[in-house]
C-alpha positions in Angstrom: -16.1 -5.5 1.9 -12.5 -6.0 2.9 -10.1 -3.1 3.1 -6.5 -4.1 2.5 -3.7 -2.7 4.5 -1.8 0.0 2.5 1.5 -1.1 0.8 4.4 1.2 0.9 7.2 1.2 -1.7 10.5 2.9 -1.8 10.5 5.4 -4.7 13.5 4.0 -6.3 13.5 1.0 -9.0 14.8 -2.3 -7.6 18.5 -2.4 -8.4 18.3 -6.2 -8.8 15.5 -6.5 -11.4 15.4 -3.0 -12.6 11.7 -3.3 -13.1 9.9 -3.6 -9.7 9.9 -1.4 -6.5 11.0 -2.4 -3.0 8.1 -2.9 -0.8 8.5 -2.4 2.9 7.8 -5.6 4.9 8.4 -6.8 8.4 9.0 -10.1 10.3 5.7 -11.1 12.1 7.7 -12.6 14.9 10.3 -9.7 15.8 9.1 -6.8 13.6 12.5 -6.7 11.6 12.0 -4.2 8.9 13.3 -4.7 5.3 12.1 -4.4 1.7 11.0 -7.0 -0.9 11.0 -6.5 -4.6 7.4 -6.3 -5.7 8.4 -7.8 -9.1 10.5 -10.9 -8.1 9.7 -11.3 -4.3 13.3 -11.2 -3.4 14.0 -10.0 0.2 16.8 -7.6 0.7 18.9 -8.0 3.9 19.1 -4.3 4.4 16.6 -1.6 3.3 19.3 1.1 3.7 21.9 -0.8 1.5 20.1 -2.8 -1.3 23.4 -3.8 -2.5 24.0 -5.9 0.7 22.3 -8.9 -0.8 19.2 -11.0 -0.1 17.9 -13.1 2.8 15.6 -16.2 3.0 15.1 -16.2 6.7 14.7 -13.3 9.1 18.3 -12.3 10.0 17.2 -10.9 13.4 15.3 -13.8 14.9 16.2 -16.6 12.5 12.8 -18.1 12.9 10.6 -16.8 10.0 10.9 -17.4 6.3 10.8 -14.1 4.5 8.0 -15.3 2.3 5.8 -15.0 5.4 6.8 -11.4 6.2 3.9 -8.9 6.3 3.4 -5.5 4.9 4.9 -2.9 7.1 3.2 0.0 8.7 4.0 3.6 7.8 4.7 4.2 11.4 7.4 1.5 11.6 9.0 2.8 8.4 9.3 6.3 9.8 10.7 4.8 13.1 13.4 3.1 11.0 14.6 6.6 9.7 12.9 6.7 6.4 11.3 10.0 5.4 7.9 10.4 3.6 9.8 11.6 0.6 11.6 8.3 0.3 8.4 6.1 -0.1 4.9 6.2 -1.4 
């Protein structure tokens, strides 16, 4: 039996598609934290400002395609300044 890592979403509807929820992800190379729409898969540049646009490659290390980002840990989300009231 395989247990999957928990997935954490912002408690707001994606402002881009207005259907999905932004899921916290991070770059496996440099740990850059952001969110991806769980409906469209688009990766936001800044998890604190979803109107800043999208990225296809990690803006921090410029090495990893965002479709290879991994699910972020709750600890990393809290370190980035988000509170438990902001995601589930």
